[in-house]
N, C-alpha and C positions, 0 to 999 in steps of 0.2 A: 066811469068816465073820469079823466083826470082834470084837475083844475089848473090851467095854465098860468104862467107868471104874467104879471101886469106888462103892458107894452114898454114902459119905462125900463123895467128889469130886463126884459128881453133885448132891448136895444143895448144896454150895458153888457149883457152877456155876449152879444154878437160882436161888440167892440173888443172885448177881451179875447175872444176866440180868434179874431182876425189878427191879433198881435202875437199869437203863440206859435211856436214851431209845430211842424206836422205831427210829431209824436205826442207833444203836449196837448194838441188840439184833440187828438183821439182820447187821451186820458181824461181831459176836462169834460168832453162830452160823455164819456163813460160815468164819471162822477155824478154829473147832473141827471143822467138817465137813471141812475140807482136811487135817486131820491123819490121816484115814483114807484108805487107798487105794481101798476099796470099801465102799459102804453107808453112808458117813459122813453124807450128806445126810439119809437117812431116820432113822438113829439120833438124830441131833442134833435133828431136827424133832420126834420123839417125846419126847425128853428135855425140850425147852423148851416143848412144846405149841403149836408153830406149824406152819405148812404148809411143805411141801418147797419150794414156790415162794418163800417168804420166805427160806429159807436159800440158795437159788439166787440170789436178788436180792442178798443180802449178799456172796456170792462175787463177783458182777458189780461190785458197788460197791467191793470191794477193788481191782479192776483200775482202776477210775475214780479212785481216791483219789490217784493221781499227779497228776491235773489240779488239785488243790487243794494249795497249799503247806502244809508242816507248820506248826503253830502258828496257823492260820487256820481259821475255820469256814465262811467263804464264798470263793467264787471272787473275783478282783479285780473291783471295782466291782459287787459283788453285793448291796450293802446298800441302805438306803433312799436315795431320790433327795433331793438337796439342795433346799430351798425357797429362792426368792429373797427377800431382805429387802426390805420395803417402805420407801420413803423417808418419813421423818416428815412429817406434815402440818404446815406452817407457815401459820398463817392469819391 
């Protein structure tokens, strides 16, 4: 059996969770779930009101985080494609 966080800590965690983007919510839930040896996924899913699949996806994304360098939001060359500049009409 897991020992849950105190109600004060749970409230702070829920407040933080609500301020994060969707992807960051998954990752945060994954981090919190990994702190427990058993039952963490279901406890955190219940605490944040999300599905256990969402927490599991966050755990998987943590493993994939190594593919994106720190201080970057996207993989290399993952942004908008450059448009070619048109030559001015000389008429």
